[in-house]
N, C-alpha and C positions, 0 to 999 in steps of 0.2 A: 415503581418509580425508577427512572434512570438518573443516576447520580454521577456517573463517570463516562466520559467519551474517549475512546482510544482510536487513533487513526493509523491506518496503513500509510506507507510512504509513496512508493512508485505508482503513478497514475491516480493517486488520491490527493496527496499534497504536491507532489513533484511531477511535472510534465517531463517524461523521459525521451521526448522526441530528439533532442540534441544529443543525448547520450547514446542512443541506439544508432544515430547517424554517425557518430564518431567510431562506433564499433564497425560499421560498414566500411568506413574509410580505412580503419586498421586492417581489415581483411582484404582490402582492395576490391570491394564489391560495390557496384552502383547502389546508392541509397534506396532507390525505388525498388530494386531487385531484392535487397535485404528486407525491406518492409513487406513486400509481397510474400516472401517466404515466411517471414515472421507471422503474418496473418494466417497463412496456410497451416503452419504448425499448431497454432492456437486452436484453429477451427477443427483440427483433427484430434484435439484433446491431448496433445503431446506436451512434454516439458519444453518451455521456451528455449532452454539451453541446447536443444537438438538443432535449432536454427544454425548454430555455429558449425555443428557437425556436417550439415548439408554442404557448406562451403569449404570446410577444412576438416576432413575426417581425423579423429584423434585429438581434436581441439580441446585443450585444458583451460577452462575459463579462469581458474585461480592463477595458474602460471602466466597466462596472457595478461591478467590484470597487473601482475608484478612487472612483466616486460614493458607494459605501457608506462607504468610509473617510472621505471628506470630510463625510459626513452623521453621522459619529460612530458608525457601525454596521459596522465592518470585519469581514471574515471572521476568525474566531478560534476557538481551542480551548484547553483547559487540562487540568489533572490530572483533573478530573471527567469529561472526555470519553475518557480512556484506557480500553480494555477492562480488566476487573478482573484478568486474568491477566498483564498486561504486565510489571509490576515484578518479580513473582516469577520469571517466565520469564527475563527478562534476567539477574537475579541468579544463577539456576541455571546458565545457559549461561556466564556469566562465571566462576563457580566451577569449571566444567568446563575452564577454560583456553582457551576459544574466543575468537577475535577477533570483535568485533561491530560492525556498521554499520547505518545507516539510510539508505535511498536511495529516493526516490519522486518522483512528479510533483507538485511543490509550488512555491509562489511564494516570493519572497525573504522576504516577511513570515512565511509559514509556517515557512521555514527558521530564522528567528530564534526563533520559539516553540519549535521542536524542539530547538534548542541550549539554550534555557533549561530545558527539561524533561529532556533526556537527556544533556547533556555529560558528566556524571559516570558514566554507565552504559554508554556505547558508545565505540568508538575513532574513528568517523567519522560525520559527518552530511553527506549530499550531496543536492541537489535538482536538478530539471530546469532551474530558472532559473539555478542556479549553473553548470551544465554546458552550457547551450545545446542540450540534447537531451532529449527526453521519451519515455517508454515509449509504444508498444512499439518505437520506433526502435532498431535494433541499436546505434546510436552510444551510446545511454544505457548499455547493458550492457557495451559495450567500455570505457566510462569507468569503470564499476564495476570491471571486471577490472583496469584500470590502477592504481586507487588502493588496492585491497585487497592486502595483503601475503601472498598465497597463490596457488597455481596455480588456474586457472579451474575445474578439475575438483575442487578442494578447497573450493569455495564453495557455500553453500546459500542460495538466494534464497527468501524467504518472502513470499507474497502471497495475495490473495483473488480474483484474476482470472486465468482461463485465458488470455484474449486479451492482456492488458497485462503480466502477470507471468510465468506459467508457460511459455507457448509461447516467448516471446522469450528467456527465461533459459535454457531447454533448448537452444534454437538456438545460444546463445552458449557452450554447453558446461558450464553450471552444473547442480548438483543443485537441486531445487526442493521446496518444501513448500506445499501449498494448504491454507489455513485456511478452515474452513466457517463463515463469518459474513458479514453484510452482504448487500446485494441481489445483487451479481454472483455470489458463491459459491453463494448460495441457488438462483439460477436455473441456474447452470452445473454444479452439483455432480454431477449424474447423466449428464452428457454423456460421450461416449467419450474425448475429450481429458482431461477432468477426472479420469477414472478411470485412464487409462493413462500420462499424461505425468509427473505429479509423482513424485518419489522417495518423498515422504510425503504423506499426507492426514490432517489433524488437525482435531479439534473445538476444541482449546485449544492455545495456545502452550506450555503446561506439558508437553505431550507431547513436545516437541522434544528436551529434554535426554536422556531415556532412549532415544529413537529414534536419536539421533545416536551415543550411546555404544554402542548395539548394532551400528549400522552400521559404526562405526570398529573395533569389536572383530572383526567378521567380515572386515574388510579387512586385518587384521594378518597 
């Protein structure tokens, strides 16, 4: 039985197109050039933060976040950046009686925005900065397992990345759903792990409610 659904943030709930565009602007790089390098780095299996190093060696992401904030151009997102299926999907899962959470690699600032957007829709919002552990570190998923009121094999972790989301969540004993959107899922979608590891592969979060209902019915 799946009793709890926990969502990743970037490219699962939040479309990060605007945010990465503002990083390109901050670096003084054409947005299409930044996007092309971003895709190349992901396809090579490298950490996305290496994209910044390609344009500015020695780039310190944490320090630059602070500089952006001080310049009045902080990283941010809002309702308009949510994928269009998010609100209806959360409402459907809530109506199904499932426990809902959000847990991702996010800053304290992003955690505050998430709470403003979703406090009335989910039972828990946790971030890597809150917990002192970030994906794909097993400690992150152990923390998820500690705070969710269900057995680990009753949890479904939903994300867009095989490397950061699906693989470590499966290793932690969770069910998983890979959502096909954003640069990582687009690049990884046809890999062997992407096809074999997830419990569900979905094009839209709206598919989760009927898939979980069917899964739970089979497990009765």
